[in-house]
N, C-alpha and C positions, 0 to 999 in steps of 0.2 A: 373561539372558533380557532385562531390558530396563526398562524404566518405563511408567508409563499417566502421567494429568493431574498427580498427584501429584508426580510427579520420581523418585517411593519407585523404588528399584530393587529388581527380584522375582529371588533367584536360582532357578535350575533345581531346588532339591531339590522332589521331591515331583513332578513333571513326570512320572513313568511313571502321574498320574492325572487330571493336569489339563492341558491347553493353556494355554499363556501368556496369549496372546488373550483365554482364558476367566479366567483370574485375574484379570485386568486389568478385563475387562467385569464379573465378579462383585464384586468389591471397590470398585473406584472407579467405574466406569459408560464407557458413552462419551456423548460431546459433542458439541454443535454447536458450533463455534471462531470467535471473532470474527477479527476483521482483525490485533489482537494477539495471537494467537495463544491468548486465553485462554477458557474454556470458557464459552459464552453460555445453552446451553439443552441438559437432558437430550436423549440418543436412547436408550440402552437400558441394560440390567445397573444396577449402583449399589446394591449391597444391603449394602455394609458401613461401619462408621463415618465410615472415609476416605472416601467419597459424603458425606455430610451435612456434611465438612470442607470438602470442593473447594466444594459448592452454597454453604455459609456466607462461604467466603474470595472468592468470586466475585458474591454478591450474588443469588445465586440463590433464591428461596421453596422453602419444602417446610412441610409441615403431618405432624405425627404426630396421628393419629385415634383409633387404638388400640393398645397394649400390652398383651402377654401375660405371663405371671407367667413364664416363662422368660426374657423380656428380648427377643422378637421384636416390632417393632414395623410398624404399617401406617398408611399415611397419600398423600402423594400430594405430585405437584411440577407446581404447574398450570400453569407453561410446557414442561412435559415435551413431548417431538415424539409421541408418543403418547398420544392423548386417554383414553383408557381409565386410563394413570398420572396424570392430571391432575386428578382431581376425586376426592374417597372416599377408599377404599381400594385404589389403584390399584397401589400400591410396598409392596413388603416390604422389611424392612431384618432384617440380623441383630443380634443381643444386642451391646450397646454393648460387653460384655467379648469378645467374637471377636476376634480379629487374624486375620491372614493367614495366620500358620501353624494358626490353628482349622480356617479354611477347607480348609486344604491337608490337614490332617489328615482332614476331615469327606471329601473326595474323596478319599482313600487308602483310608480304611473302607467307602466307597460301593465302589471299584474292588476292594479287596478280598473283599468281601460279595459283590459280582455278578458275579466273574470267569468264572465259566464261561458265566452268559446275556450277558456281555459280548463273549469269544472267539465263540461261537457265533451274536453280531449282525453283530460282524466277518466271518466267514466267511461267513453270508449275502447280507451287501451285497456282498459281491467276488463271489459267484456269481451275483447278481441283474445286477452290471454287466455279466460275462462272458455271459450270457444275452442278454442288450439287447446286445450288443456296442458298450458305451456303455466310455472311458476316462478319463470326467470324472466323478468322482463328484457333483459338483453337479448331476450330472443326475438325480441319483435320486429317485426321488418321494419319497424322506424320507429325511431326509441326519441325522435325530439321531432319540434315541430318548427318551423320558422316564422317569427312575425315581424312586420315590420312597421314602423313606427317615428313619430315624430317629438322630440323632447328638446326644450330652449333651443328652435332654431337650428339642432343637428337632424337628421336622417338617421336613423338607428335601426338597427336588424339584433335580433335577437332569438338563440336556438333557446324553449322552453321542454323541458323535458314531458314525457306523455303520462307517466306515471304519478309524479311529484306536484307537477305543475310550477315547478322550480324552473329561473334561469339558467341555463347552464354555459353562456356566452353571450354576450353582448357586444355589440362593434358597432364603428361608425359604418353605414353604407358606403360604397366606393363613389357615388355615384350622389351627391347634393344639389339642393335646390338653391341652393346659396351659390354666388361667382366666384371662381376662380380670383386668387388674389397674385396666387406665385405657380411659376411652372419653370421647371429645370429646363433651359435652355432656349427661351424667350427673352 
């Protein structure tokens, strides 16, 4: 399938549930690249431990402001392209223990649990395209649908593509049912 900024090769296993670019987006993140091809600024995504490693390796500052007992961390990346993620608790990261396989498993669990809803969503999107006489799904008013679910004691959210039924992005919810174990300033 290919690799992201870390150079890690991601195999096709689990691809029935998550889009390859969605996997890289969720785990590593998308970056603005400098003239030398190295990441200089975050653009989007980046919810895995690999994201923090990429940030550190490239001298990009980040701040963990809050951590839940289940391992989810919230914080910010000061030079993030999205201003909302550049301060306070605008960025969320999976627990340190979550690997690429864990994210794939969570995506599969979402897909399996909501399979009927996802099938209905795909059918509705195709009907909408036909009704509007459009062939390009990017012209749909809403390209993704947000799903909320819980996996391995972590509250998650995922955007699922209305046409393909694949996860485009998966990330920890900002509000977890788990208790807070660390909060900066306390």
